[in-house]
PyMOL Python script that loads the backbone (N, CA, C, O; Angstrom):
from pymol import cmd

cmd.read_pdbstr("""\
ATOM      1  N   MET A   1      44.764  88.950   4.080  1.00  0.00           N
ATOM      2  CA  MET A   1      44.450  90.124   3.256  1.00  0.00           C
ATOM      3  C   MET A   1      44.518  91.279   4.343  1.00  0.00           C
ATOM      4  O   MET A   1      44.064  91.283   5.488  1.00  0.00           O
ATOM      5  N   ASP A   2      45.249  92.300   3.620  1.00  0.00           N
ATOM      6  CA  ASP A   2      45.415  93.573   4.461  1.00  0.00           C
ATOM      7  C   ASP A   2      44.268  94.499   4.710  1.00  0.00           C
ATOM      8  O   ASP A   2      43.830  94.850   5.806  1.00  0.00           O
ATOM      9  N   PHE A   3      43.801  94.880   3.374  1.00  0.00           N
ATOM     10  CA  PHE A   3      42.528  95.709   3.464  1.00  0.00           C
ATOM     11  C   PHE A   3      41.991  95.632   2.053  1.00  0.00           C
ATOM     12  O   PHE A   3      42.616  95.218   1.076  1.00  0.00           O
ATOM     13  N   ILE A   4      40.599  96.139   2.077  1.00  0.00           N
ATOM     14  CA  ILE A   4      39.966  96.298   0.767  1.00  0.00           C
ATOM     15  C   ILE A   4      39.431  97.640   0.729  1.00  0.00           C
ATOM     16  O   ILE A   4      38.877  98.201   1.674  1.00  0.00           O
ATOM     17  N   LEU A   5      39.662  98.187  -0.589  1.00  0.00           N
ATOM     18  CA  LEU A   5      39.209  99.677  -0.811  1.00  0.00           C
ATOM     19  C   LEU A   5      38.112  99.564  -1.769  1.00  0.00           C
ATOM     20  O   LEU A   5      38.029  98.666  -2.607  1.00  0.00           O
ATOM     21  N   ARG A   6      37.222 100.573  -1.598  1.00  0.00           N
ATOM     22  CA  ARG A   6      36.258 100.902  -2.794  1.00  0.00           C
ATOM     23  C   ARG A   6      36.685 101.875  -3.638  1.00  0.00           C
ATOM     24  O   ARG A   6      36.861 102.996  -3.160  1.00  0.00           O
ATOM     25  N   VAL A   7      36.903 101.674  -4.868  1.00  0.00           N
ATOM     26  CA  VAL A   7      37.429 102.830  -5.830  1.00  0.00           C
ATOM     27  C   VAL A   7      36.480 103.018  -6.924  1.00  0.00           C
ATOM     28  O   VAL A   7      36.316 102.120  -7.750  1.00  0.00           O
ATOM     29  N   ASN A   8      35.846 104.119  -6.987  1.00  0.00           N
ATOM     30  CA  ASN A   8      34.787 104.183  -8.028  1.00  0.00           C
ATOM     31  C   ASN A   8      33.798 103.239  -8.042  1.00  0.00           C
ATOM     32  O   ASN A   8      33.298 102.866  -9.103  1.00  0.00           O
ATOM     33  N   GLY A   9      33.423 102.763  -6.849  1.00  0.00           N
ATOM     34  CA  GLY A   9      32.303 101.650  -6.810  1.00  0.00           C
ATOM     35  C   GLY A   9      32.786 100.163  -7.100  1.00  0.00           C
ATOM     36  O   GLY A   9      32.053  99.174  -7.108  1.00  0.00           O
ATOM     37  N   ARG A  10      34.152 100.188  -7.337  1.00  0.00           N
ATOM     38  CA  ARG A  10      34.764  98.736  -7.519  1.00  0.00           C
ATOM     39  C   ARG A  10      35.535  98.362  -6.149  1.00  0.00           C
ATOM     40  O   ARG A  10      36.087  99.223  -5.464  1.00  0.00           O
ATOM     41  N   LEU A  11      35.518  97.075  -5.841  1.00  0.00           N
ATOM     42  CA  LEU A  11      36.194  96.599  -4.706  1.00  0.00           C
ATOM     43  C   LEU A  11      37.584  96.208  -5.136  1.00  0.00           C
ATOM     44  O   LEU A  11      37.805  95.539  -6.145  1.00  0.00           O
ATOM     45  N   LEU A  12      38.655  96.733  -4.186  1.00  0.00           N
ATOM     46  CA  LEU A  12      40.070  96.317  -4.646  1.00  0.00           C
ATOM     47  C   LEU A  12      40.720  95.870  -3.392  1.00  0.00           C
ATOM     48  O   LEU A  12      40.954  96.629  -2.452  1.00  0.00           O
ATOM     49  N   PRO A  13      41.040  94.435  -3.418  1.00  0.00           N
ATOM     50  CA  PRO A  13      41.888  93.767  -2.277  1.00  0.00           C
ATOM     51  C   PRO A  13      43.285  94.212  -2.424  1.00  0.00           C
ATOM     52  O   PRO A  13      43.849  94.213  -3.518  1.00  0.00           O
ATOM     53  N   ILE A  14      43.891  94.621  -1.243  1.00  0.00           N
ATOM     54  CA  ILE A  14      45.367  95.103  -1.320  1.00  0.00           C
ATOM     55  C   ILE A  14      45.861  94.289  -0.137  1.00  0.00           C
ATOM     56  O   ILE A  14      45.318  94.124   0.956  1.00  0.00           O
ATOM     57  N   GLN A  15      47.196  93.742  -0.671  1.00  0.00           N
ATOM     58  CA  GLN A  15      48.042  93.114   0.265  1.00  0.00           C
ATOM     59  C   GLN A  15      49.294  94.108   0.426  1.00  0.00           C
ATOM     60  O   GLN A  15      49.749  94.791  -0.492  1.00  0.00           O
ATOM     61  N   VAL A  16      49.710  94.081   1.562  1.00  0.00           N
ATOM     62  CA  VAL A  16      50.955  94.788   1.871  1.00  0.00           C
ATOM     63  C   VAL A  16      52.124  94.074   2.319  1.00  0.00           C
ATOM     64  O   VAL A  16      51.981  93.382   3.328  1.00  0.00           O
ATOM     65  N   THR A  17      53.376  94.113   1.700  1.00  0.00           N
ATOM     66  CA  THR A  17      54.479  93.359   2.222  1.00  0.00           C
ATOM     67  C   THR A  17      55.756  94.185   1.769  1.00  0.00           C
ATOM     68  O   THR A  17      55.773  94.915   0.778  1.00  0.00           O
ATOM     69  N   PHE A  18      56.748  93.985   2.570  1.00  0.00           N
ATOM     70  CA  PHE A  18      57.948  94.747   2.385  1.00  0.00           C
ATOM     71  C   PHE A  18      58.604  94.280   0.925  1.00  0.00           C
ATOM     72  O   PHE A  18      59.012  95.059   0.063  1.00  0.00           O
ATOM     73  N   THR A  19      58.609  92.844   0.852  1.00  0.00           N
ATOM     74  CA  THR A  19      59.005  92.455  -0.470  1.00  0.00           C
ATOM     75  C   THR A  19      58.283  91.059  -0.824  1.00  0.00           C
ATOM     76  O   THR A  19      57.790  90.367   0.067  1.00  0.00           O
ATOM     77  N   LEU A  20      58.256  90.725  -2.056  1.00  0.00           N
ATOM     78  CA  LEU A  20      57.702  89.404  -2.609  1.00  0.00           C
ATOM     79  C   LEU A  20      58.577  88.392  -2.434  1.00  0.00           C
ATOM     80  O   LEU A  20      58.211  87.219  -2.355  1.00  0.00           O
ATOM     81  N   GLU A  21      59.885  88.798  -2.355  1.00  0.00           N
ATOM     82  CA  GLU A  21      60.952  87.720  -2.399  1.00  0.00           C
ATOM     83  C   GLU A  21      60.893  86.822  -1.194  1.00  0.00           C
ATOM     84  O   GLU A  21      61.071  87.201  -0.037  1.00  0.00           O
ATOM     85  N   GLY A  22      60.598  85.466  -1.620  1.00  0.00           N
ATOM     86  CA  GLY A  22      60.294  84.462  -0.558  1.00  0.00           C
ATOM     87  C   GLY A  22      58.977  84.485  -0.014  1.00  0.00           C
ATOM     88  O   GLY A  22      58.669  83.608   0.793  1.00  0.00           O
ATOM     89  N   THR A  23      58.112  85.412  -0.358  1.00  0.00           N
ATOM     90  CA  THR A  23      56.666  85.366   0.204  1.00  0.00           C
ATOM     91  C   THR A  23      55.623  85.468  -0.871  1.00  0.00           C
ATOM     92  O   THR A  23      54.420  85.594  -0.641  1.00  0.00           O
ATOM     93  N   PHE A  24      56.191  85.403  -2.107  1.00  0.00           N
ATOM     94  CA  PHE A  24      55.322  85.524  -3.223  1.00  0.00           C
ATOM     95  C   PHE A  24      53.916  84.623  -3.261  1.00  0.00           C
ATOM     96  O   PHE A  24      52.775  85.059  -3.415  1.00  0.00           O
ATOM     97  N   ASP A  25      54.311  83.324  -3.087  1.00  0.00           N
ATOM     98  CA  ASP A  25      53.080  82.514  -3.042  1.00  0.00           C
ATOM     99  C   ASP A  25      52.102  82.783  -1.960  1.00  0.00           C
ATOM    100  O   ASP A  25      50.896  82.723  -2.195  1.00  0.00           O
ATOM    101  N   ARG A  26      52.530  83.054  -0.872  1.00  0.00           N
ATOM    102  CA  ARG A  26      51.631  83.289   0.414  1.00  0.00           C
ATOM    103  C   ARG A  26      50.822  84.623   0.131  1.00  0.00           C
ATOM    104  O   ARG A  26      49.595  84.659   0.223  1.00  0.00           O
ATOM    105  N   GLU A  27      51.551  85.652  -0.200  1.00  0.00           N
ATOM    106  CA  GLU A  27      50.887  87.011  -0.463  1.00  0.00           C
ATOM    107  C   GLU A  27      49.908  86.990  -1.783  1.00  0.00           C
ATOM    108  O   GLU A  27      48.806  87.539  -1.753  1.00  0.00           O
ATOM    109  N   VAL A  28      50.315  86.432  -2.731  1.00  0.00           N
ATOM    110  CA  VAL A  28      49.431  86.484  -4.001  1.00  0.00           C
ATOM    111  C   VAL A  28      48.273  85.534  -3.974  1.00  0.00           C
ATOM    112  O   VAL A  28      47.222  85.810  -4.553  1.00  0.00           O
ATOM    113  N   LYS A  29      48.460  84.348  -3.266  1.00  0.00           N
ATOM    114  CA  LYS A  29      47.345  83.295  -3.149  1.00  0.00           C
ATOM    115  C   LYS A  29      46.335  84.026  -2.262  1.00  0.00           C
ATOM    116  O   LYS A  29      45.158  84.011  -2.621  1.00  0.00           O
ATOM    117  N   SER A  30      46.660  84.633  -1.195  1.00  0.00           N
ATOM    118  CA  SER A  30      45.758  85.277  -0.446  1.00  0.00           C
ATOM    119  C   SER A  30      45.036  86.376  -1.157  1.00  0.00           C
ATOM    120  O   SER A  30      43.835  86.541  -0.939  1.00  0.00           O
ATOM    121  N   LEU A  31      45.683  87.132  -1.984  1.00  0.00           N
ATOM    122  CA  LEU A  31      45.056  88.315  -2.603  1.00  0.00           C
ATOM    123  C   LEU A  31      44.166  87.652  -3.745  1.00  0.00           C
ATOM    124  O   LEU A  31      43.052  88.160  -3.872  1.00  0.00           O
ATOM    125  N   THR A  32      44.460  86.670  -4.537  1.00  0.00           N
ATOM    126  CA  THR A  32      43.599  86.272  -5.401  1.00  0.00           C
ATOM    127  C   THR A  32      42.359  85.545  -4.952  1.00  0.00           C
ATOM    128  O   THR A  32      41.272  85.615  -5.525  1.00  0.00           O
ATOM    129  N   ARG A  33      42.646  84.786  -3.787  1.00  0.00           N
ATOM    130  CA  ARG A  33      41.432  84.214  -3.216  1.00  0.00           C
ATOM    131  C   ARG A  33      40.396  85.137  -2.696  1.00  0.00           C
ATOM    132  O   ARG A  33      39.211  84.825  -2.812  1.00  0.00           O
ATOM    133  N   VAL A  34      40.734  86.205  -2.153  1.00  0.00           N
ATOM    134  CA  VAL A  34      39.814  87.216  -1.710  1.00  0.00           C
ATOM    135  C   VAL A  34      39.263  87.962  -2.929  1.00  0.00           C
ATOM    136  O   VAL A  34      38.071  88.257  -3.008  1.00  0.00           O
ATOM    137  N   ALA A  35      40.105  88.242  -3.820  1.00  0.00           N
ATOM    138  CA  ALA A  35      39.462  88.868  -5.090  1.00  0.00           C
ATOM    139  C   ALA A  35      38.455  88.030  -5.714  1.00  0.00           C
ATOM    140  O   ALA A  35      37.494  88.620  -6.208  1.00  0.00           O
ATOM    141  N   LYS A  36      38.499  86.679  -5.789  1.00  0.00           N
ATOM    142  CA  LYS A  36      37.689  85.858  -6.437  1.00  0.00           C
ATOM    143  C   LYS A  36      36.432  85.843  -5.404  1.00  0.00           C
ATOM    144  O   LYS A  36      35.306  85.891  -5.898  1.00  0.00           O
ATOM    145  N   SER A  37      36.561  85.787  -4.156  1.00  0.00           N
ATOM    146  CA  SER A  37      35.388  85.741  -3.346  1.00  0.00           C
ATOM    147  C   SER A  37      34.463  87.145  -3.358  1.00  0.00           C
ATOM    148  O   SER A  37      33.269  87.164  -3.061  1.00  0.00           O
ATOM    149  N   LEU A  38      35.240  88.298  -3.754  1.00  0.00           N
ATOM    150  CA  LEU A  38      34.584  89.581  -3.974  1.00  0.00           C
ATOM    151  C   LEU A  38      33.960  89.798  -5.210  1.00  0.00           C
ATOM    152  O   LEU A  38      33.128  90.685  -5.400  1.00  0.00           O
ATOM    153  N   GLY A  39      34.388  88.919  -6.136  1.00  0.00           N
ATOM    154  CA  GLY A  39      33.911  89.174  -7.541  1.00  0.00           C
ATOM    155  C   GLY A  39      34.824  90.201  -8.273  1.00  0.00           C
ATOM    156  O   GLY A  39      34.523  90.674  -9.369  1.00  0.00           O
ATOM    157  N   ALA A  40      35.989  90.521  -7.574  1.00  0.00           N
ATOM    158  CA  ALA A  40      36.844  91.529  -8.099  1.00  0.00           C
ATOM    159  C   ALA A  40      37.753  90.944  -9.321  1.00  0.00           C
ATOM    160  O   ALA A  40      38.046  89.751  -9.391  1.00  0.00           O
ATOM    161  N   ARG A  41      38.108  91.783 -10.144  1.00  0.00           N
ATOM    162  CA  ARG A  41      38.914  91.218 -11.255  1.00  0.00           C
ATOM    163  C   ARG A  41      40.338  91.734 -11.210  1.00  0.00           C
ATOM    164  O   ARG A  41      41.192  91.346 -12.006  1.00  0.00           O
ATOM    165  N   ASN A  42      40.584  92.692 -10.178  1.00  0.00           N
ATOM    166  CA  ASN A  42      41.967  93.212  -9.836  1.00  0.00           C
ATOM    167  C   ASN A  42      42.317  93.062  -8.536  1.00  0.00           C
ATOM    168  O   ASN A  42      41.433  92.918  -7.691  1.00  0.00           O
ATOM    169  N   GLY A  43      43.582  93.075  -8.208  1.00  0.00           N
ATOM    170  CA  GLY A  43      44.176  93.035  -6.904  1.00  0.00           C
ATOM    171  C   GLY A  43      45.511  93.839  -6.941  1.00  0.00           C
ATOM    172  O   GLY A  43      46.133  94.038  -7.984  1.00  0.00           O
ATOM    173  N   LEU A  44      45.874  94.258  -5.780  1.00  0.00           N
ATOM    174  CA  LEU A  44      47.039  95.086  -5.637  1.00  0.00           C
ATOM    175  C   LEU A  44      47.883  94.711  -4.584  1.00  0.00           C
ATOM    176  O   LEU A  44      47.354  94.432  -3.509  1.00  0.00           O
ATOM    177  N   VAL A  45      49.269  94.647  -4.714  1.00  0.00           N
ATOM    178  CA  VAL A  45      50.297  94.403  -3.792  1.00  0.00           C
ATOM    179  C   VAL A  45      51.067  95.615  -3.604  1.00  0.00           C
ATOM    180  O   VAL A  45      51.588  96.107  -4.604  1.00  0.00           O
ATOM    181  N   VAL A  46      51.223  96.182  -2.459  1.00  0.00           N
ATOM    182  CA  VAL A  46      52.024  97.264  -2.259  1.00  0.00           C
ATOM    183  C   VAL A  46      53.383  96.710  -1.396  1.00  0.00           C
ATOM    184  O   VAL A  46      53.337  96.081  -0.338  1.00  0.00           O
ATOM    185  N   THR A  47      54.574  97.107  -2.121  1.00  0.00           N
ATOM    186  CA  THR A  47      55.818  96.682  -1.698  1.00  0.00           C
ATOM    187  C   THR A  47      56.548  97.885  -1.346  1.00  0.00           C
ATOM    188  O   THR A  47      56.069  99.004  -1.532  1.00  0.00           O
ATOM    189  N   TRP A  48      57.831  97.662  -0.780  1.00  0.00           N
ATOM    190  CA  TRP A  48      58.622  98.767  -0.586  1.00  0.00           C
ATOM    191  C   TRP A  48      59.272  99.334  -1.858  1.00  0.00           C
ATOM    192  O   TRP A  48      59.451 100.550  -1.913  1.00  0.00           O
ATOM    193  N   GLU A  49      59.611  98.614  -2.804  1.00  0.00           N
ATOM    194  CA  GLU A  49      60.198  99.110  -4.027  1.00  0.00           C
ATOM    195  C   GLU A  49      60.014  98.305  -5.379  1.00  0.00           C
ATOM    196  O   GLU A  49      60.462  98.691  -6.459  1.00  0.00           O
ATOM    197  N   GLU A  50      59.335  97.202  -5.193  1.00  0.00           N
ATOM    198  CA  GLU A  50      59.019  96.387  -6.421  1.00  0.00           C
ATOM    199  C   GLU A  50      57.880  96.772  -7.211  1.00  0.00           C
ATOM    200  O   GLU A  50      56.913  97.310  -6.672  1.00  0.00           O
ATOM    201  N   GLU A  51      57.921  96.518  -8.550  1.00  0.00           N
ATOM    202  CA  GLU A  51      56.905  96.947  -9.355  1.00  0.00           C
ATOM    203  C   GLU A  51      56.640  95.864 -10.420  1.00  0.00           C
ATOM    204  O   GLU A  51      57.633  95.372 -10.957  1.00  0.00           O
ATOM    205  N   ASP A  52      55.447  95.445 -10.778  1.00  0.00           N
ATOM    206  CA  ASP A  52      55.324  94.355 -11.735  1.00  0.00           C
ATOM    207  C   ASP A  52      53.689  94.295 -11.951  1.00  0.00           C
ATOM    208  O   ASP A  52      52.906  94.824 -11.162  1.00  0.00           O
ATOM    209  N   GLU A  53      53.307  93.611 -13.074  1.00  0.00           N
ATOM    210  CA  GLU A  53      51.963  93.290 -13.440  1.00  0.00           C
ATOM    211  C   GLU A  53      51.956  91.873 -13.805  1.00  0.00           C
ATOM    212  O   GLU A  53      52.891  91.386 -14.439  1.00  0.00           O
ATOM    213  N   MET A  54      50.844  91.129 -13.396  1.00  0.00           N
ATOM    214  CA  MET A  54      50.745  89.701 -13.752  1.00  0.00           C
ATOM    215  C   MET A  54      49.119  89.398 -13.703  1.00  0.00           C
ATOM    216  O   MET A  54      48.300  90.067 -13.073  1.00  0.00           O
ATOM    217  N   LEU A  55      48.836  88.206 -14.533  1.00  0.00           N
ATOM    218  CA  LEU A  55      47.585  87.705 -14.566  1.00  0.00           C
ATOM    219  C   LEU A  55      47.584  86.309 -13.807  1.00  0.00           C
ATOM    220  O   LEU A  55      48.155  85.342 -14.311  1.00  0.00           O
ATOM    221  N   ILE A  56      46.955  86.228 -12.632  1.00  0.00           N
ATOM    222  CA  ILE A  56      46.951  84.994 -11.968  1.00  0.00           C
ATOM    223  C   ILE A  56      45.620  84.369 -11.704  1.00  0.00           C
ATOM    224  O   ILE A  56      44.846  84.979 -10.967  1.00  0.00           O
ATOM    225  N   ASP A  57      45.315  83.386 -12.146  1.00  0.00           N
ATOM    226  CA  ASP A  57      43.912  82.781 -11.935  1.00  0.00           C
ATOM    227  C   ASP A  57      42.791  83.698 -12.353  1.00  0.00           C
ATOM    228  O   ASP A  57      41.725  83.768 -11.741  1.00  0.00           O
ATOM    229  N   GLY A  58      43.094  84.409 -13.444  1.00  0.00           N
ATOM    230  CA  GLY A  58      42.038  85.494 -14.012  1.00  0.00           C
ATOM    231  C   GLY A  58      41.979  86.712 -13.250  1.00  0.00           C
ATOM    232  O   GLY A  58      41.090  87.501 -13.570  1.00  0.00           O
ATOM    233  N   ILE A  59      42.759  87.028 -12.293  1.00  0.00           N
ATOM    234  CA  ILE A  59      42.897  88.181 -11.509  1.00  0.00           C
ATOM    235  C   ILE A  59      44.149  88.999 -12.027  1.00  0.00           C
ATOM    236  O   ILE A  59      45.232  88.435 -12.187  1.00  0.00           O
ATOM    237  N   ALA A  60      43.965  90.366 -12.290  1.00  0.00           N
ATOM    238  CA  ALA A  60      45.059  91.175 -12.699  1.00  0.00           C
ATOM    239  C   ALA A  60      45.583  91.680 -11.446  1.00  0.00           C
ATOM    240  O   ALA A  60      44.896  92.355 -10.679  1.00  0.00           O
ATOM    241  N   VAL A  61      46.768  91.371 -11.229  1.00  0.00           N
ATOM    242  CA  VAL A  61      47.549  91.625 -10.142  1.00  0.00           C
ATOM    243  C   VAL A  61      48.644  92.729 -10.404  1.00  0.00           C
ATOM    244  O   VAL A  61      49.525  92.492 -11.230  1.00  0.00           O
ATOM    245  N   ARG A  62      48.615  93.932  -9.723  1.00  0.00           N
ATOM    246  CA  ARG A  62      49.608  94.863  -9.917  1.00  0.00           C
ATOM    247  C   ARG A  62      50.311  95.042  -8.559  1.00  0.00           C
ATOM    248  O   ARG A  62      49.735  95.097  -7.472  1.00  0.00           O
ATOM    249  N   VAL A  63      51.653  95.126  -8.776  1.00  0.00           N
ATOM    250  CA  VAL A  63      52.681  95.242  -7.566  1.00  0.00           C
ATOM    251  C   VAL A  63      53.262  96.557  -7.810  1.00  0.00           C
ATOM    252  O   VAL A  63      53.793  96.863  -8.878  1.00  0.00           O
ATOM    253  N   VAL A  64      53.144  97.384  -6.729  1.00  0.00           N
ATOM    254  CA  VAL A  64      53.629  98.840  -6.840  1.00  0.00           C
ATOM    255  C   VAL A  64      54.375  99.072  -5.592  1.00  0.00           C
ATOM    256  O   VAL A  64      54.151  98.438  -4.561  1.00  0.00           O
ATOM    257  N   PRO A  65      55.314 100.043  -5.712  1.00  0.00           N
ATOM    258  CA  PRO A  65      56.049 100.503  -4.662  1.00  0.00           C
ATOM    259  C   PRO A  65      55.193 101.420  -3.742  1.00  0.00           C
ATOM    260  O   PRO A  65      54.263 102.038  -4.259  1.00  0.00           O
ATOM    261  N   LEU A  66      55.440 101.548  -2.436  1.00  0.00           N
ATOM    262  CA  LEU A  66      54.720 102.363  -1.393  1.00  0.00           C
ATOM    263  C   LEU A  66      54.637 103.852  -1.946  1.00  0.00           C
ATOM    264  O   LEU A  66      53.578 104.480  -1.945  1.00  0.00           O
ATOM    265  N   TRP A  67      55.756 104.332  -2.387  1.00  0.00           N
ATOM    266  CA  TRP A  67      55.709 105.759  -2.858  1.00  0.00           C
ATOM    267  C   TRP A  67      54.593 106.109  -3.998  1.00  0.00           C
ATOM    268  O   TRP A  67      53.885 107.115  -4.040  1.00  0.00           O
ATOM    269  N   LYS A  68      54.621 105.107  -4.831  1.00  0.00           N
ATOM    270  CA  LYS A  68      53.598 105.205  -5.890  1.00  0.00           C
ATOM    271  C   LYS A  68      52.108 105.095  -5.426  1.00  0.00           C
ATOM    272  O   LYS A  68      51.270 105.850  -5.919  1.00  0.00           O
ATOM    273  N   PHE A  69      51.794 104.237  -4.559  1.00  0.00           N
ATOM    274  CA  PHE A  69      50.589 104.035  -4.005  1.00  0.00           C
ATOM    275  C   PHE A  69      50.186 105.245  -3.181  1.00  0.00           C
ATOM    276  O   PHE A  69      48.985 105.505  -3.106  1.00  0.00           O
ATOM    277  N   LEU A  70      51.095 106.033  -2.538  1.00  0.00           N
ATOM    278  CA  LEU A  70      50.778 107.229  -1.676  1.00  0.00           C
ATOM    279  C   LEU A  70      50.695 108.364  -2.396  1.00  0.00           C
ATOM    280  O   LEU A  70      50.354 109.377  -1.784  1.00  0.00           O
ATOM    281  N   THR A  71      50.986 108.460  -3.852  1.00  0.00           N
ATOM    282  CA  THR A  71      51.098 109.625  -4.461  1.00  0.00           C
ATOM    283  C   THR A  71      50.115 109.720  -5.736  1.00  0.00           C
ATOM    284  O   THR A  71      50.408 110.097  -6.871  1.00  0.00           O
ATOM    285  N   GLY A  72      48.815 109.256  -5.223  1.00  0.00           N
ATOM    286  CA  GLY A  72      47.824 109.519  -6.318  1.00  0.00           C
ATOM    287  C   GLY A  72      47.702 108.313  -7.483  1.00  0.00           C
ATOM    288  O   GLY A  72      47.216 108.517  -8.596  1.00  0.00           O
ATOM    289  N   PHE A  73      48.179 107.148  -7.073  1.00  0.00           N
ATOM    290  CA  PHE A  73      48.239 106.070  -7.967  1.00  0.00           C
ATOM    291  C   PHE A  73      46.773 105.451  -8.302  1.00  0.00           C
ATOM    292  O   PHE A  73      46.003 105.136  -7.394  1.00  0.00           O
ATOM    293  N   ASN A  74      46.474 105.313  -9.571  1.00  0.00           N
ATOM    294  CA  ASN A  74      45.176 104.758  -9.936  1.00  0.00           C
ATOM    295  C   ASN A  74      45.275 103.342 -10.310  1.00  0.00           C
ATOM    296  O   ASN A  74      45.694 103.041 -11.428  1.00  0.00           O
ATOM    297  N   PRO A  75      44.893 102.384  -9.394  1.00  0.00           N
ATOM    298  CA  PRO A  75      45.093 101.012  -9.610  1.00  0.00           C
ATOM    299  C   PRO A  75      44.312 100.394 -10.925  1.00  0.00           C
ATOM    300  O   PRO A  75      44.632  99.296 -11.381  1.00  0.00           O
ATOM    301  N   PHE A  76      43.386 101.103 -11.425  1.00  0.00           N
ATOM    302  CA  PHE A  76      42.761 100.671 -12.600  1.00  0.00           C
ATOM    303  C   PHE A  76      43.136 101.252 -13.926  1.00  0.00           C
ATOM    304  O   PHE A  76      42.571 100.912 -14.966  1.00  0.00           O
ATOM    305  N   SER A  77      44.136 102.170 -13.870  1.00  0.00           N
ATOM    306  CA  SER A  77      44.560 102.698 -15.173  1.00  0.00           C
ATOM    307  C   SER A  77      45.570 101.976 -15.787  1.00  0.00           C
ATOM    308  O   SER A  77      46.394 101.396 -15.080  1.00  0.00           O
ATOM    309  N   PRO A  78      45.636 101.921 -17.067  1.00  0.00           N
ATOM    310  CA  PRO A  78      46.583 101.259 -17.832  1.00  0.00           C
ATOM    311  C   PRO A  78      47.871 101.609 -17.684  1.00  0.00           C
ATOM    312  O   PRO A  78      48.065 102.806 -17.476  1.00  0.00           O
ATOM    313  N   THR A  79      48.921 100.811 -17.739  1.00  0.00           N
ATOM    314  CA  THR A  79      50.318 101.341 -17.434  1.00  0.00           C
ATOM    315  C   THR A  79      51.023 101.685 -18.686  1.00  0.00           C
ATOM    316  O   THR A  79      52.170 102.132 -18.645  1.00  0.00           O
TER     317      THR A  79
END
""", "prot")
cmd.dss("prot")
cmd.show_as("cartoon", "prot")
cmd.util.cbc("prot")
cmd.orient("prot")
């Protein structure tokens, strides 16, 4: 796990990777494991340019490109 943010009183585990290609299982398993231990329902993966949404083991995982993360992205808003 790379870091955890507190956003509006909610904990958000964040994993950072250049790409999920070839590392998906490692990155996402780590993220969901930490989210569950924190009681968080959401997790975020920041990549160079990939974007996606998925539900894994009951955790809503959003994948966003770095530029979006750095420009006022709200991880809890609907897409």
